[in-house]
C-alpha positions in Angstrom: 131.9 62.8 19.1 135.4 62.1 17.8 137.8 65.0 17.5 141.5 65.5 16.9 143.6 68.2 18.5 146.6 69.1 16.3 150.0 69.2 17.9 153.2 70.2 16.2 154.2 66.5 16.0 150.9 65.6 14.3 151.4 68.3 11.7 154.9 67.1 10.9 153.7 63.5 10.4 151.0 64.7 8.0 153.5 66.8 6.1 155.6 63.7 5.3 152.9 62.4 3.0 150.8 65.4 2.1 151.3 69.1 1.3 148.3 70.8 2.8 147.8 73.8 0.6 144.5 74.9 2.1 141.7 73.7 4.3 139.9 71.9 1.5 142.7 71.3 -1.0 145.3 68.6 -0.5 148.0 67.8 -3.1 148.6 64.1 -3.4 152.2 62.8 -3.8 151.2 59.1 -4.5 148.0 57.8 -6.2 147.5 54.3 -4.8 143.9 53.2 -3.7 145.2 53.0 -0.2 146.3 56.6 -0.4 142.9 57.6 -1.6 141.3 56.0 1.5 143.9 57.7 3.7 143.2 61.0 2.0 139.5 60.7 2.7 140.2 59.9 6.4 142.4 62.9 6.7 139.8 65.2 5.1 137.2 64.0 7.6 139.6 64.5 10.4 140.5 68.0 9.3 136.8 69.0 9.0 136.1 67.5 12.4 139.0 69.3 14.0 137.8 72.6 12.6 134.3 72.1 13.9 133.2 73.6 17.3 134.2 71.2 20.1 131.8 70.6 23.0 133.4 68.0 25.3 130.7 68.1 28.0 127.8 68.0 25.5 125.9 71.0 27.0 125.5 72.7 23.6 128.2 75.3 24.3 131.5 75.0 22.4 134.6 74.7 24.6 136.0 78.0 23.5 132.8 79.7 24.7 132.2 77.5 27.7 133.5 78.6 31.1 133.2 75.0 32.2 134.1 72.9 29.1 134.4 69.6 31.0 131.2 69.8 33.0 127.7 70.6 31.7 126.8 74.1 32.8 124.1 75.4 30.4 123.4 78.5 32.5 127.1 79.4 32.6 126.8 80.3 36.3 129.8 82.2 37.6 129.2 83.5 41.1 132.5 85.2 41.6 132.5 86.7 38.1 136.0 85.5 37.3 135.0 84.0 33.9 135.8 80.5 35.1 132.5 79.3 36.4 131.5 77.8 39.7 132.1 74.1 39.4 135.1 73.8 37.1 137.7 76.1 38.4 140.9 74.2 38.3 143.8 74.4 40.7 146.3 75.9 38.3 149.2 76.3 40.7 148.7 73.0 42.5 148.5 74.6 46.0 145.3 72.7 47.0 142.9 75.7 46.3 140.9 76.0 43.1 140.9 79.3 41.2 137.6 80.4 42.6 138.7 79.9 46.2 141.9 81.9 45.5 139.9 84.7 43.7 137.6 85.1 46.7 140.5 85.0 49.1 142.4 87.5 46.9 145.4 85.3 46.6 147.2 84.5 43.3 145.8 81.4 41.6 149.1 81.0 39.6 151.4 81.2 42.6 151.7 78.1 44.8 153.1 80.2 47.6 150.1 82.5 47.7 147.5 80.6 49.5 144.3 81.5 51.4 143.9 81.1 55.1 143.2 77.4 55.5 140.8 78.1 58.4 138.9 80.9 56.7 135.1 80.4 56.1 134.2 83.4 54.1 130.5 82.5 53.6 130.2 81.4 57.3 128.4 78.2 56.4 130.4 76.0 58.7 132.6 74.6 55.8 136.1 76.1 55.6 137.1 77.5 52.2 139.5 74.7 51.4 136.7 72.1 51.7 133.9 74.3 50.3 133.1 74.0 46.6 131.5 77.4 46.7 133.3 79.4 49.5 131.5 82.6 48.7 127.8 83.3 48.5 126.2 86.4 47.2 124.2 88.4 49.7 120.4 88.0 49.5 120.3 84.6 47.6 118.9 81.3 48.8 121.7 78.8 49.4 122.1 75.1 49.5 124.0 73.1 52.1 127.4 74.0 50.6 126.7 77.7 50.5 126.4 77.9 46.7 123.7 79.8 44.9 120.7 77.5 44.6 117.5 79.1 43.4 115.8 75.7 43.9 116.0 76.2 47.7 112.9 78.3 48.2 111.1 76.2 50.8 111.9 77.0 54.4 111.2 75.0 57.5 108.7 76.5 60.0 109.1 74.2 62.9 110.5 76.1 65.8 109.4 76.0 69.4 107.8 78.9 71.2 107.7 77.0 74.5 108.9 78.8 77.6 112.4 77.6 78.5 113.9 80.3 80.7 117.3 80.1 82.3 118.0 79.2 85.9 118.3 82.4 88.0 121.7 84.1 88.0 122.6 83.0 84.5 122.7 86.2 82.4 124.8 88.8 84.3 124.1 92.5 84.4 125.6 94.4 81.5 127.2 97.8 82.2 124.6 100.5 82.7 125.9 102.5 79.7 125.3 99.4 77.5 121.6 100.3 77.6 122.3 103.5 75.7 122.1 103.9 71.9 124.7 102.4 69.6 125.5 104.1 66.4 127.1 102.2 63.5 127.2 102.0 59.7 128.6 99.7 57.0 128.2 99.9 53.2 129.7 100.2 49.8 130.1 104.0 50.1 131.1 103.8 53.8 128.7 106.6 54.7 131.6 108.4 56.2 132.8 105.6 58.5 135.8 104.7 56.4 138.4 107.2 57.8 139.5 108.3 61.2 138.4 112.0 61.0 135.1 111.1 59.3 134.3 108.6 62.1 135.1 111.1 64.8 132.8 113.6 62.9 129.9 111.2 63.2 130.4 111.2 67.0 130.7 115.0 67.0 127.4 115.3 65.1 125.6 113.3 67.9 127.1 115.6 70.5 126.1 118.8 68.6 129.8 119.7 68.0 130.9 121.4 64.7 131.6 118.7 62.1 131.0 118.0 58.4 127.7 116.2 58.9 125.9 119.0 60.8 124.8 119.2 64.4 122.3 116.4 65.3 122.4 116.3 69.1 121.0 113.0 70.1 121.3 110.6 73.1 124.0 108.1 72.3 126.7 106.1 74.2 128.5 103.8 71.8 130.2 104.5 68.5 130.9 101.4 66.4 133.7 101.0 63.9 133.0 98.2 61.4 135.6 96.7 59.1 136.9 100.0 57.7 139.6 100.1 60.4 141.4 97.3 58.6 140.4 98.3 55.1 137.6 95.8 54.9 139.9 92.8 55.1 138.3 89.4 55.8 141.4 87.1 55.9 144.4 86.9 58.1 146.5 88.9 58.7 144.8 91.8 57.0 141.7 91.4 59.1 143.7 92.3 62.3 145.8 95.1 60.7 145.0 98.8 61.0 145.0 100.6 57.7 147.6 103.3 58.4 146.3 105.6 55.6 142.7 105.6 56.8 143.3 105.3 60.6 146.7 106.7 61.3 146.4 107.1 65.1 144.0 104.7 66.7 144.9 105.6 70.2 144.3 109.3 69.6 140.9 108.4 68.1 139.9 106.4 71.2 141.0 109.2 73.4 139.0 111.8 71.5 135.9 109.7 71.5 136.2 108.9 75.2 136.6 112.7 75.9 133.1 113.0 74.2 131.8 110.4 76.6 131.5 107.6 74.0 132.4 104.0 74.4 133.9 102.4 71.3 133.1 99.0 69.8 135.0 97.4 66.9 134.1 94.6 64.5 136.4 91.6 64.2 136.5 88.6 61.9 137.9 85.2 62.7 140.5 84.7 60.0 143.7 83.4 61.6 142.1 83.1 65.0 144.7 82.0 67.6 147.4 83.2 69.9 148.6 86.0 67.5 145.1 87.1 66.7 144.4 87.5 70.4 147.6 89.4 70.9 146.5 91.9 68.3 143.1 92.2 70.0 145.0 92.9 73.2 146.8 95.7 71.3 143.5 97.4 70.6 142.3 97.0 74.2 145.5 98.8 75.2 144.7 101.6 72.7 141.4 102.0 74.6 138.9 99.7 72.9 135.8 99.2 75.2 133.7 96.6 73.4 134.5 93.7 71.0 132.1 92.7 68.3 132.7 89.1 67.1 131.3 89.0 63.6 131.5 85.2 63.3 130.0 82.0 64.5 131.7 78.6 64.6 129.1 76.1 65.8 130.2 76.3 69.4 131.3 79.0 71.9 135.1 78.2 72.1 136.3 81.4 70.4 133.8 83.6 72.3 135.1 82.2 75.6 138.7 82.9 74.7 137.9 86.5 73.7 135.8 87.0 76.9 138.6 85.7 79.1 141.1 88.0 77.4 138.8 91.1 77.9 138.2 90.0 81.5 142.0 89.7 82.1 142.5 93.2 80.6 139.6 95.0 82.4 139.7 93.1 85.6 137.5 90.3 86.9 135.6 92.7 89.1 134.3 94.7 86.0 131.4 93.9 83.8 132.2 93.1 80.3 130.2 93.9 77.2 131.0 92.2 73.9 128.7 91.3 71.1 128.4 87.9 69.4 126.2 86.4 66.8 123.1 84.4 67.7 120.6 83.5 65.0 117.0 83.4 66.1 114.0 81.8 64.4 111.9 82.5 62.5 114.6 83.6 60.2 113.6 83.5 56.6 114.6 87.0 55.8 118.4 87.1 56.4 121.2 88.0 54.0 123.6 85.3 55.2 124.1 81.6 54.3 123.1 80.6 57.8 124.2 77.2 59.1 124.8 75.7 55.7 121.7 77.4 54.2 119.2 76.1 56.7 117.6 79.3 57.7 115.5 77.6 60.4 118.1 75.6 62.1 119.0 76.7 65.6 122.7 77.4 66.6 124.2 75.0 69.0 125.9 77.4 71.3 127.0 76.2 74.7 125.1 77.3 77.8 128.1 79.3 78.9 127.4 81.8 76.0 124.4 83.0 77.9 126.8 84.3 80.6 128.2 86.5 77.8 124.8 88.0 77.2 124.8 90.5 74.3 124.0 89.1 70.9 122.5 90.2 67.6 120.6 88.3 65.0 122.9 88.5 62.0 122.3 90.3 58.8 118.5 90.6 58.7 116.9 92.0 55.6 115.7 95.6 56.2 112.1 95.2 55.0 108.7 94.8 56.7 109.0 91.0 56.5 112.4 91.0 58.1 111.1 93.4 60.8 108.1 91.3 61.7 110.2 88.1 61.9 112.7 90.0 64.1 110.0 90.9 66.6 108.8 87.3 66.8 112.3 85.9 67.0 113.5 88.2 69.7 110.4 88.0 71.9 108.5 84.8 71.2 111.1 82.3 70.0 113.0 79.8 72.0 116.0 81.4 70.4 115.0 84.7 72.0 113.5 85.8 75.3 111.5 82.6 75.6 114.7 80.6 75.6 116.6 82.9 78.0 118.4 85.1 75.4 117.4 88.4 77.0 119.9 90.8 75.4 119.2 89.7 71.8 118.7 92.6 69.3 118.9 93.4 65.6 120.6 95.6 63.1 118.2 98.5 62.9 116.4 98.9 60.5 117.8 95.7 59.1 121.3 95.1 57.6 120.5 95.6 53.9 117.8 97.8 52.4 116.2 99.8 55.2 115.9 103.0 53.2 112.1 103.3 53.9 111.5 106.2 56.3 108.3 104.7 57.7 110.0 101.3 58.4 113.0 103.1 60.0 110.8 105.0 62.4 108.9 101.9 63.4 111.9 99.6 63.7 113.8 102.2 65.8 110.8 102.4 68.2 110.8 98.6 68.6 114.6 98.6 69.3 114.2 101.5 71.8 111.6 99.5 73.7 113.5 96.3 73.8 116.7 95.4 75.7 119.2 97.0 73.3 119.1 99.6 70.6 121.6 99.9 67.7 121.4 101.4 64.2 123.5 99.5 61.6 123.3 98.5 58.0 124.7 98.8 54.5 122.9 102.1 53.7 122.8 105.2 55.8 122.0 104.5 59.4 122.8 107.8 61.1 119.9 109.3 62.9 119.7 112.0 60.1 119.9 109.5 57.3 116.1 109.3 56.6 115.4 113.0 56.8 114.2 115.4 59.5 110.9 113.6 60.3 112.6 110.3 61.1 115.3 112.1 63.0 112.6 113.9 65.1 110.8 110.6 65.7 114.0 108.9 66.6 114.9 111.6 69.1 111.5 111.4 70.7 111.6 107.6 71.1 115.2 107.4 72.2 115.0 110.3 74.7 112.1 108.5 76.4 114.2 105.4 76.6 117.0 107.4 78.3 114.5 108.9 80.7 113.2 105.4 81.5 116.8 104.2 82.4 115.8 103.5 86.0 112.9 101.4 84.9 115.0 99.4 82.3 117.9 98.9 84.7 115.6 97.6 87.5 114.3 94.9 85.1 117.8 94.1 84.0 118.4 93.1 87.6 115.4 90.8 87.3 117.0 89.1 84.3 119.9 88.2 86.6 118.1 87.6 89.8 114.9 85.9 88.6 115.8 85.0 85.0 112.7 86.9 83.8 113.3 88.7 80.4 112.7 92.4 79.9 110.6 91.7 76.8 107.9 89.3 77.9 105.6 87.4 75.5 101.9 87.6 76.2 101.8 83.9 76.9 104.4 84.4 79.7 102.9 87.6 81.1 99.2 86.7 80.7 99.0 83.0 79.9 96.0 81.4 78.2 94.5 84.6 77.2 95.9 85.2 73.7 99.0 83.0 73.6 99.0 83.1 69.8 99.7 86.8 69.6 103.2 87.6 68.3 103.3 91.3 67.6 102.9 92.7 71.1 104.6 92.0 74.4 105.1 93.3 77.9 108.2 95.4 78.7 108.6 94.6 82.3 105.3 94.4 84.2 104.0 97.9 83.6 104.2 98.6 79.8 102.4 96.8 76.9 104.3 97.4 73.6 102.7 96.9 70.2 105.3 97.6 67.5 103.8 98.6 64.1 105.0 95.6 62.1 103.6 96.6 58.7 103.3 99.7 56.6 100.3 101.8 57.7 98.7 101.3 54.3 98.6 97.6 54.8 96.3 97.9 57.9 92.6 98.5 57.3 92.0 102.3 57.4 95.5 102.6 58.9 94.2 101.0 62.1 96.2 98.2 63.9 94.6 95.9 66.4 96.0 95.6 70.0 94.7 93.1 72.6 94.5 94.5 76.2 94.7 91.6 78.7 91.8 90.9 81.0 92.1 91.5 84.7 93.6 95.0 84.3 92.7 98.4 83.2 95.0 100.0 80.5 95.9 103.5 79.6 97.1 104.7 76.2 100.4 106.2 77.3 100.1 109.2 75.0 96.4 110.1 75.2 95.8 108.8 78.7 92.5 107.2 77.5 91.5 104.4 79.9 90.4 101.0 78.6 89.0 98.0 80.3 91.1 94.8 79.7 89.9 91.7 78.0 89.2 93.4 74.6 90.9 94.2 71.3 91.0 97.8 70.3 92.4 99.5 67.2 95.0 102.3 67.2 95.9 104.8 64.6 99.2 103.8 62.9 99.0 106.2 60.0 102.2 107.9 58.7 100.9 111.2 60.2 101.0 109.5 63.6 104.2 107.6 63.2 105.9 109.6 66.0 104.1 107.5 68.5 104.8 103.8 69.2 101.5 102.1 70.4 102.3 102.0 74.1 100.0 101.2 77.0 100.5 101.3 80.7 98.8 99.1 83.3 96.7 101.0 85.8 98.4 100.8 89.2 101.8 101.3 87.5 104.6 103.2 89.1 107.2 104.1 86.5 110.6 105.5 87.7 112.2 107.9 85.4 115.3 110.1 85.3 116.0 113.5 83.7 116.8 114.0 80.0 120.4 113.0 79.4 122.6 112.5 76.3 124.9 109.7 77.6 124.9 107.4 80.6 127.4 108.0 83.3 127.1 105.2 85.9 128.6 107.5 88.5 125.7 110.0 88.1 122.5 108.6 89.4 119.1 109.8 88.3 118.5 113.2 89.8 115.7 114.0 90.2 113.9 110.7 90.2 110.5 111.1 88.7 107.8 108.6 89.7 105.1 108.5 87.0 102.1 107.1 89.0 98.8 105.7 87.7 96.8 105.0 90.9 94.3 102.2 91.0 90.7 103.2 91.6 90.7 101.6 94.9 93.7 99.5 96.1 97.4 99.3 96.5 100.3 98.9 94.0 104.0 99.0 94.4 107.4 99.0 92.6 110.8 98.3 93.9 113.5 100.5 92.3 117.0 98.9 91.9 120.4 100.6 91.6 124.1 99.9 91.9 127.4 101.3 90.7 126.6 100.3 87.1 130.0 98.9 86.2 131.3 96.3 88.7 130.4 92.7 89.5 129.8 93.5 93.2 126.0 93.4 92.8 126.6 89.6 92.8 127.8 90.1 96.4 124.7 92.1 97.3 126.3 95.5 96.8 123.2 97.3 95.5 120.2 99.3 96.8 116.4 98.8 96.5 113.8 101.4 97.2 110.1 100.3 97.6 107.5 102.7 96.4 103.9 102.0 97.4 100.7 103.8 96.3 97.4 103.4 98.1 94.3 105.0 96.5 90.6 105.3 97.1 87.9 107.7 96.2 89.0 110.4 98.7 92.8 110.5 98.7 96.0 109.1 97.4 98.9 108.1 99.6 102.4 107.5 98.3 105.1 105.9 100.4 108.7 106.3 99.2 110.6 103.8 101.4 114.1 104.3 102.6 116.8 103.2 100.2 118.0 99.8 101.6 121.4 98.4 100.9 124.7 99.9 99.9 127.3 100.2 97.2 130.3 102.4 96.4 129.0 105.8 95.2 125.5 105.4 96.7 123.8 108.9 96.8 123.3 110.2 100.3 120.3 112.3 99.2 117.6 112.1 96.6 115.4 114.6 94.8 112.0 113.2 93.9 109.2 114.4 91.7 105.9 112.6 92.0 103.9 112.8 88.8 100.4 111.5 89.7 97.9 110.9 86.9 94.5 111.7 88.3 92.4 109.0 86.8 89.3 109.7 89.0 87.7 112.9 90.2 89.3 114.3 93.3 88.6 117.5 95.2 92.2 118.2 96.1 92.9 120.9 98.6 96.2 120.0 100.1 99.3 117.8 100.1 101.1 116.5 103.1 104.7 115.3 103.5 105.2 113.2 106.6 102.1 114.6 108.1 102.9 118.3 107.4 101.3 120.5 104.8 103.5 121.6 101.9 103.1 124.7 99.9 101.3 125.1 96.5 104.0 125.9 93.9 103.6 128.6 91.3 104.7 126.4 88.5 105.3 122.7 87.6 108.4 121.1 89.2 111.2 120.6 86.7 111.7 116.9 85.9 115.1 117.7 84.4 116.6 119.7 87.1 117.3 118.7 90.7 115.5 121.0 93.1 116.6 121.0 96.8 114.3 123.8 97.9 111.4 123.3 100.2 108.8 120.6 99.2 105.7 121.7 97.3 102.9 120.6 95.0 101.3 121.8 91.8 98.3 120.7 89.8 97.4 121.0 86.1 93.6 120.7 85.8 93.8 120.4 82.0 96.1 117.4 81.9 94.9 116.0 85.2 98.4 115.8 86.5 99.4 116.5 90.1 103.1 117.0 90.9 104.9 116.8 94.3 108.6 117.6 94.7 110.8 117.1 97.7 114.3 116.3 98.8 115.2 113.6 101.3 118.0 111.7 102.9 118.3 108.3 101.1 117.9 106.4 104.3 114.6 108.1 105.2 111.1 107.0 104.5 108.6 109.6 103.2 104.9 109.5 103.1 103.0 111.8 100.8 99.2 112.2 101.1 97.0 114.0 98.6 93.6 115.1 99.9 
């Protein structure tokens, strides 16, 4: 289509020969035939010039087209700047198009106002300056440039579930307190995490101290501060600058949280990463920061290594380090981020050294039942998870976005509590009280059991280091060639079988979920103590009325070490009393070797730790428990131990007495307290209704003790 754009010069040339009195009326000054032809041409030109112009031929006039030089029928405009996605020009000539500058919050009309050249806001591996679409809306499918692409709906499903464990002594022990609960939040309305006093009040709520959110005493060890500390800045230098209006005194904040026995983690983005970035991180470490959360991924592990080395230099090479880095795990169809250029099923290419910096999370997983089920599979069964030697991989709970469903929250929290690490985080409320009193009660019930099981968890963390055996063990690893295809159940160590409820109860027939119990063992429902033969599939009630209980089974013969109820983990305070929850075999011997150390140093790698072997021999007439001497040493090793044996009587016994090292001990008037150390004379107590027998005693740690129940 021909068109003419009128400039001032054009108008002046026309006015030399014609007086244009109106759009359709032209007064002729000469009347030659040539002039008539010229007049006709001018009339056509004027009409054409006044018609809507559509340079790109997409049916949308230029003055209505946000991309007038490129066909864009849908008028897509991802950043809502009115300029479209593909046609944003570089007005100021600084090398960044308008959309890139809008996203980076720099001035598109000022050549001196430029984005960070190394920033990659959508984290697709293409830096903004080379990315046609440097920002991708959350929750959309993406193409290989990170742009919105609804056509990309087919995901690849080829990932390996082969067993590819690490060599022994690859993943180091994390600090003992890192096994505690981590509380975090992020979202549009901040949920109270956007200001120093508010953030401290969240911590006070968990400790049961007066605060604006109410008293919600709950076991917890780590408070996490997301991007609010810098005013939610993504780019350099704002991403490393404290907002003085919101957080006026960071050091005082750290001091107050430490006084409440919390460790503090902070979120960091990579904009401007380099020497000055690291210096500012060092500033925060000097304030009292305990844990660094690296919220970025750059195709290798170079940045992670530099941060790790800086923390190590600050804390000392003899101290264990915890920091958290990103590690995507497949299957991963339900994630909010433009992962690896939009390929949601491509594995990250981290270096092997990253496994020596062991704590990772799976990115911004969607908080729905699909995201939950895939998270279980990815963490436990994928080569990107436990099967591939990523033992401390965990999720935002219950997902990063969505997650408002109370039933989903209860079930996801249970899974996290019975995996290596547990952390609430997301864009809607993620405090333990966010879903109402029932979920808060369920969460407390699940999490307090995790805290009581700390000696059990910590023993198997040592196995991760010493034997490269993960804590969460797929069925094909624990019981190969029985039901290798199962994805929604796993062993937690060798004694527990965990079956997370991975769908809403209404989506199971009659609210019943199937669980396979491996052959060659007998299994007990942990809650009801009902005994099942292995080699069969049973159904369990997963109704909403029963959602307080995670489907959990214990292998007969198990010896489960437990500690008292605690609300934070102090490595200097060892479990006292130690409860041994015992499930004797019908006729045979079983054992468990309890591990402990100082909980914070690297000296376990030089054999500064202790191990205590517990053995149970049972037959139809009596039960004998041997609590061996505590072998080994470390700084802070307890000189004495208080024990409570909690023996599940799974067969009929005519019990008349209990002996400690060959001497009768007295029958107690009440059950020994599992939460209070008791150094009085040894004794025993039986509850016929629950079929539980208790024995309590105090001993020197270097002494062996034999208890016989007759």
